N, C-alpha and C positions, 0 to 999 in steps of 0.2 A: 411396753406400749403405754404411752402417756395419754390418758383420757380425762378431759375436763368437761364438766357440766356447765353450760352457759345458763346461769340462773335468770339473767335478764330475758333471754329468749323464751325460757319456760314461763316467766312472769307475763310476757307479752302474749304468748300463746294461751295461757289460762285466762287472761283478760279478754282476749278475742273470743275464746270459747264461751265465756260468760255472756258476752254480748250476743253471740249467736244463740245461745240457750234462751236468753230473755227475749230476743226478737223473733226467732224463727220457730222455736219449739211450739208455741201456740198454733201456728199454721199447720204443722205436720202431725201433732199429737193430740188433737182435740178429742179423739175418741178414747183416750186412756181412762178418763173417769168412768166410762161404761164398764171397765174391767176392775175398777176399784183402785187405780193407780193415779195419784195426783202429784206430779212433780212441779207444776207451775207455781203454786203458792204454798208449797210445803215448807213450813218454817224451819224444820230440822235440816232439810236439804239445802235451803238457802243459807242458813247459818254455817253449815259445814263448808259450802263453797266460799263464803266470805272469809272464814278462818283459814282455809287453804290458800286463798289469794294473799291474805295477810302474811302468813308464814313464809311463803315463797318470796313475796315482795320484800319483806324486811330482811330476809337472809341475803338476797342478791344485792340490795341497796347497801346494807351494812358492809358486805364484803367489798363492794366497789369503793365505798367511802374509806374504809380502813386500809385496804391494800393498794389502792390506785390513786384516786383523785382528791380526797379530803374535802370535797365540796358537799354542802348540805342541800343544794338546790334540787337534786333528784329526789331526795327524801321529802323535801317540802312539797314538791309537785305531787309525788305519790300520796302523801298524807292528805292533801286537799282532795284528790280524787277518791281516796279510800273513805274519807269522811262522807262524801256524797253516797258512796256505796252502802255505808252503814245506815245513813239517813233513809235510804231507799227501803230498808227493812222495816223501819218504823212508820214511815209515811207512805202507806200502800197506794193511796189515791194519787200521789205525785211520783210514783216510781218511774214512769216513762220520762218525766222531766229530770229526775235525778240520775238516771242511768247514763245518759250521754256524757255529762261532765265527769261522772265517776270513771267510765271507761277511758275517756280522753286523758284525765289526770293520771290514771294508773299507767296507761301505755306511754304517755309522754315522759313520766318519771323513769320508767324502765329504759326507754330509748335514750333519754338524757344521761342516765347512768352508764349505759353501754357505750355511748359516744365519748363520755368523759373518761371511762376506763381505757378506751383505745387511744385517745388523744394523750393522756398522761402516762399510760403504761404503769410505771411505779413512781409516783410523785412522793418522794421521801420527805417527811417533815420531822420535826423534833420528837413528836410523839409516836413516830413510826418505829416499831420494834421488830419488824420482820426481816430487816437487812441481814442479821446474823443467821437467820433461818435459811436464806437463799444463798449465802456465801459471798455477799458483797463487802 
């Protein structure tokens, strides 16, 4: 049984989960500080989520670039969005303004990567060394 993980789908899902976390969590979980739990502005939790998004994003984008389309545009778009996400950690007063372009950039980068992978399937170039691995 051949099972493949779609890293772009996971990247899109984690980006959307981050957006939901940042937008809806304050509405539903405003009573958590009464119990000593603070996830809304917990630097460690936020840093962990950003690092997780970065690891998933870079892996899926690198895989798409190397094995399929050889286009840097998805990585550039993702990097711009990710820059806004990192800036959001440092400029707390502007986090609502920085969150929208961060999520849009990350999601558009993943969607662009996904579409490029499907469109090119295996765009072999001179630096492509996986042809011998797949038997072509």
